[in-house]
C-alpha positions in Angstrom: 17.0 -3.0 0.8 15.6 -6.4 0.6 12.4 -7.3 -1.4 10.7 -7.8 2.0 11.8 -4.4 3.2 10.7 -2.7 0.1 7.3 -4.3 0.3 6.9 -3.4 4.0 8.0 0.2 3.1 5.6 0.4 0.2 2.7 -1.0 2.1 3.3 1.5 5.0 3.3 4.3 2.5 0.1 3.1 0.9 -1.7 2.8 4.3 -0.4 6.3 5.4 -1.8 7.8 2.0 -5.3 6.1 2.6 -5.2 7.4 6.3 -4.4 11.1 5.3 -7.0 11.0 2.5 -6.9 12.3 -1.0 -7.2 15.9 0.0 -3.8 15.6 1.7 -2.1 13.0 -0.4 0.1 15.5 -2.4 1.2 17.2 0.8 2.2 13.8 2.4 4.1 12.7 -0.6 5.9 15.9 -0.8 6.9 15.7 2.9 8.0 12.2 2.4 10.1 13.1 -0.7 11.7 16.0 1.2 12.5 13.8 4.1 14.2 11.2 1.9 15.9 13.9 -0.2 17.5 15.2 3.0 19.2 11.8 3.7 21.3 12.2 0.4 24.7 14.0 0.5 24.6 15.4 -3.0 21.9 17.0 -5.0 23.2 15.4 -8.1 22.0 12.0 -6.8 18.5 13.3 -6.1 18.3 15.1 -9.3 19.1 11.7 -11.2 16.3 10.1 -9.5 13.9 12.9 -10.3 15.0 12.8 -14.0 14.5 9.0 -14.1 11.0 9.2 -12.6 10.0 12.1 -14.9 11.1 10.1 -17.8 9.0 7.0 -16.7 5.9 9.2 -16.2 6.3 10.8 -19.7 6.8 7.5 -21.3 3.5 6.3 -19.8 1.7 9.4 -20.8 3.1 9.0 -24.4 1.9 5.2 -24.4 -1.5 6.3 -23.3 -1.3 5.5 -19.6 -2.8 7.3 -16.8 
């Protein structure tokens, strides 16, 4: 994916999140995640991504981030 593709995709995600509203944002993100996970052939690839993001979030919390 090019930088432009990534930017377009992220912008569309942000716009869609704003459109569904805060009350439905968790549901929306869960549905997007499940749809993206279904594109992988192996659970190990998805689990690696989950572990990476979890570690990033944990590091932010430890550093005093939101």
